[in-house]
N, C-alpha and C positions, 0 to 999 in steps of 0.2 A: 864430518861435522865435529866441531870442538865441544869440549865439555861446557864452556860458557854459553854457547849457542843452544845446547840441549836444555840447560837450566833456564835460560830466558824463554824458550819455547814452552816448557812446562809451567813456568810462572804465568805466562800469558794465557795458556790453556786453562789453568786453575782459576785465574781471575775471570775468564769468560764463563766458565761453569758456575762459579759462585754468584756472579751477577745475574745470570739467567735464573738460577735457583731463587734468588731474592725476589725477582719479578714474578715468578710463578707462584711462590708462596704468599706474596703480598696480594695477588689477585685471586688466590684460592678462596679466601673468605667471601669475596664478592661473587664469585662464580657459584659457590655452594648455596648462597642465599637466593631464594626466589621471592621477590618483592610482591608478586601477584597473588600469592596464596599465603594465608596465615593459619597455622594449625594450633596456635595457642591464643589464649585470651589475655596474655600478659602484655600490657601497654608498653613496657620497657623494651620488648623484643620487636615491636612494630617499627616500620620505616619512618624516620623523623622527617623526611623530605617531602612527604605528601601534604597537600594543602586541603583543608576541609572544603566541602562543596559550598558554593555561594547559595544562600537560601533567601536572601531578601527579595529578589525579583520574583522568584517562583511563588512565594507565599501570596503575593498580591494577585497573581493570575489564578491561583487555585481558589482563592476566596471569590473572585469574580465568577469563575465557572460554577462554583457551588451556588452562588446567588442566582445565576441564570437558570440553573436547574430548579431551584426553589421557586423562582418566579413562574417557570413553565408549569410546574406542578400546581402552584396556587391558582393559576389562571385556567387550568384544565387543559392546557395544550400538551399533548403527549407526543406529537411528532416534531422532529427537529426541523422539518421543512414545512412549506405551505402547499396544500393541495391545489393543483392548477387545472382549470377547466379548458380543455382543448376542443370543445364542441364545434362542429362544423362539417362541411363536406369538402373534401380535397381530392384533386386528381394529380397524378404524378407517376413516377417510375418506382416500383417496389422491388427491393432485393432482400431476400431473407436467407441466412445461412445458419447451419447448425442442425436443429431438430427437424426442419422441413425446408428443402431447397426451393426457392421461388425467385424468378426474375421476370417481371412483366409490367406493362402499364396497367394502372388500376385506379380505383376510386376508394378512398378511405372515408367512411362516415362515422363520426363520433358524436354520441349523444350522452352527456353526463359521463358515467364511467363504463358505458357500453360502446362497442365498435363493431363495424362490419367492413370487411375488405373484399372487394370484388375485382377480379382481374384474371385474364388468361383462362376464362371459362370456369373459374373456381370462385366460390364465395365462402369466406371464413368469418367467424364472429367470436366474440368473447368480451372480457373485461379489460379496461385500460386504466392504469394508475399513473398519474403524472404528478411529481412532487418537485417544487422549486426550492433550492437552497442556495443562497449566495449567488443568484443569477444563473445557476445551472439547473435545467429542468430534465430530470431523469424520467424515462418512460418504461413501464413494464406492461407488456401486452400478453394477457393470458388467453390463448386460443383454446376455447372449450371443445371445439370439434376436431382437434388434432392431438394425438398422444405421442409422447416421446418414447420410442421403443426401448431405450436404455434404462429409463427410470419408471416407465409405465404411469407417467403423470402427464397432465396437459402441457403442451409446448408453451414456454414463456420466452418471448423475444424482448430484448432490452435495447434501448437506444437513448439518444439525447435529442430532445425536441426543441425546436426554435420556431416560434410563431410570430410572424410579422404581418400585420393586417389580416388579409384573408388567405395567406399562404402559410403552410406548415411544412417544415422539413424535419426529418428524423435521421440522425447520423449514427453510425455504429459506435459501440462502446468497447474499448480495448479490454480484453480479459473475459468478456461475457461468452457463455457457451453458445447461445443462439442470439444472433443479432439481426436487426431489421434496419433498412434504410428506406426513406421515402423522400423523393424530391420532385 
């Protein structure tokens, strides 16, 4: 290798090292800064590229929600839903999972907020609460004659009720510990 080739090689190598160093040090400030956390209260240090949150739309919704709460309190309505009366006598297939396993044909009799469930040689009774909110009727059935062994409390089965004419169906609710279906 000649002297000129060695000098050219060193010049190109030095140029590449210098260019790489420039890029590294230029990005070093951006890499060292964490835009997600601010440890100072100085506004000049904060990121200038952030936009303030839009507040116009949310304020209107918040005021409406406060008004709805005020109206509910003023009228004496404390429940967000409306209590639904499911009174009647219904026959169908009952399936219960969770606190007490049951699968049988049976008769469900509801009077006000009391119920009795007969089927498979068993009779169970308790309280039933049905609340309708936005077209969804949630049902909680408190079995006063059955105890959950894990909590030592009465078994509470939950479901979704749909009443059409003289027919009642209760479907399972995802996430509930004890569910009941009745069709």
